[in-house]
C-alpha positions as CSV (number, residue, x, y, z in Angstrom):
1,M,190.1,229.2,8.6
2,N,186.3,229.3,8.4
3,C,184.0,232.4,8.0
4,Q,183.1,232.6,11.7
5,E,186.8,232.7,12.8
6,V,187.6,235.4,10.3
7,T,184.7,237.6,11.3
8,E,185.6,237.3,15.0
9,L,189.2,238.2,14.3
10,A,188.2,241.1,12.1
11,V,186.0,242.5,14.9
12,K,188.5,241.9,17.7
13,N,191.6,243.1,15.8
14,A,190.0,246.2,14.2
15,G,190.6,245.0,10.6
16,Q,194.2,243.9,11.0
17,L,194.1,240.2,10.1
18,P,196.8,237.5,10.1
19,P,197.9,236.0,6.8
20,E,195.7,233.0,7.1
21,A,192.6,235.2,7.4
22,L,193.7,237.3,4.4
23,S,194.0,234.2,2.3
24,H,190.4,233.3,3.4
25,L,189.2,236.7,2.3
26,D,190.7,236.1,-1.2
27,R,188.5,233.0,-1.5
28,C,185.3,234.2,0.3
29,R,183.2,237.0,-1.1
30,E,180.9,237.3,2.0
31,C,183.8,237.8,4.4
32,R,185.3,240.4,2.1
33,Q,182.0,242.3,2.2
34,F,181.9,242.0,5.9
35,C,185.4,243.4,6.3
36,R,184.7,246.2,3.9
37,V,181.6,247.3,5.9
38,L,183.5,246.9,9.2
39,S,186.2,249.2,7.9
40,L,183.6,251.8,7.1
41,V,181.8,251.5,10.5
42,E,184.9,250.9,12.6
43,P,186.0,254.5,13.3
44,W,182.6,255.3,14.8
45,G,182.1,252.0,16.5
46,R,185.1,252.1,18.8
47,Q,184.3,255.4,20.6
48,P,181.1,256.5,22.2
49,S,179.3,259.5,20.7
50,A,179.6,262.9,22.3
51,E,175.8,262.9,22.8
52,L,176.1,259.7,24.8
53,D,178.8,261.2,26.9
54,D,176.7,264.3,27.6
55,K,173.7,262.2,28.5
56,C,175.8,260.1,30.9
57,L,177.3,263.2,32.5
58,R,173.9,264.8,32.9
59,L,172.5,261.7,34.5
60,A,175.4,261.4,36.9
61,R,175.1,265.0,37.9
62,S,171.4,264.8,38.5
63,R,171.8,261.6,40.6
64,R,174.6,263.4,42.6
65,Q,172.3,266.4,43.2
66,R,169.5,264.2,44.3
67,R,171.7,262.4,46.8
68,H,173.1,265.7,48.0
69,R,169.5,267.0,48.6
70,L,168.5,263.8,50.3
71,R,171.6,264.0,52.6
72,L,170.7,267.6,53.5
73,W,167.1,266.6,54.4
74,L,168.2,263.6,56.4
75,G,170.8,265.8,58.2
76,A,168.1,268.4,59.1
77,L,165.7,265.7,60.2
78,G,168.3,264.0,62.3
79,A,169.2,267.4,64.0
80,A,165.6,268.1,64.7
81,A,165.1,264.7,66.2
82,A,168.2,265.1,68.3
83,V,166.9,268.4,69.7
84,V,163.4,266.9,70.4
85,I,165.0,263.9,72.2
86,G,167.3,266.2,74.1
87,L,164.5,268.4,75.3
88,C,162.4,265.3,76.3
89,L,165.3,263.9,78.3
90,F,166.1,267.2,79.9
91,Q,162.4,267.6,81.0
92,N,162.3,264.0,82.2
93,K,165.4,264.6,84.3
94,L,164.0,267.8,85.9
95,V,160.7,266.0,86.7
96,Q,162.6,263.2,88.3
97,D,164.6,265.7,90.4
98,G,161.4,267.2,91.7
99,Q,161.4,270.2,89.5
100,T,158.8,271.0,86.8
101,V,159.3,272.7,83.6
102,S,156.8,274.9,81.9
103,P,157.0,277.6,79.2
104,H,156.3,280.2,81.9
105,A,158.5,278.9,84.7
106,G,159.5,282.4,85.8
107,L,155.8,283.5,86.1
108,V,155.0,280.3,88.0
109,A,157.8,281.0,90.5
110,Q,156.6,284.6,91.0
111,R,153.1,283.3,91.6
112,E,154.3,280.8,94.2
113,Q,156.2,283.5,96.0
114,L,153.2,285.7,96.1
115,T,151.0,282.9,97.5
116,Q,153.5,282.3,100.2
117,E,153.5,286.0,101.1
118,D,149.7,286.0,101.1
119,E,149.7,283.1,103.5
120,L,151.9,285.1,105.9
121,L,149.7,288.1,105.6
122,G,146.7,285.8,106.1
123,D,148.2,284.8,109.5
124,W,148.3,288.5,110.5
125,A,145.0,289.5,109.0
126,L,142.1,289.2,111.5
127,T,138.4,289.4,111.2
128,S,136.5,292.1,112.9
129,G,135.4,289.7,115.7
130,E,139.0,288.6,116.3
131,I,140.0,292.3,116.5
132,D,137.3,293.0,119.1
133,D,138.4,290.0,121.2
134,L,142.0,291.2,121.0
135,E,141.1,294.8,122.1
136,L,139.1,293.4,125.0
137,Q,142.1,291.3,126.1
138,M,144.4,294.2,125.9
139,D,142.0,296.4,128.0
140,L,141.8,293.7,130.6
141,L,145.5,293.3,130.8
142,A,146.0,297.1,130.9
143,N,143.5,297.4,133.8
144,C,145.0,294.5,135.7
145,Y,148.4,296.1,136.1
């Protein structure tokens, strides 16, 4: 076995080497030192640190919160857009049906009713000249019979 194979086996197998690799360690000083250093570092190298776990968890939580906020904003924006589109379609349908929509639709309807009543009163209201003519006609009719 050569040095590269022994170091790869030592890293992969966590220090538990086959007999061929152990015989190589008896002959090679550099590989012995590598395996000694690896045995000192190995307990910490196989598991992530608690600080790394905390950082990863904080990052995941912050991303989840950002996505949650984004979804809320998008939902609110979508609801507002749906309301606006619905109002536009409703107003468009009323205009097509011959009706008009205004913020003061009740006041407009009252005003239209009053103008119709005023027109009826206008038919009955006479000027002073018209009243004089009417009185003259009535007198003539009364005297004829």
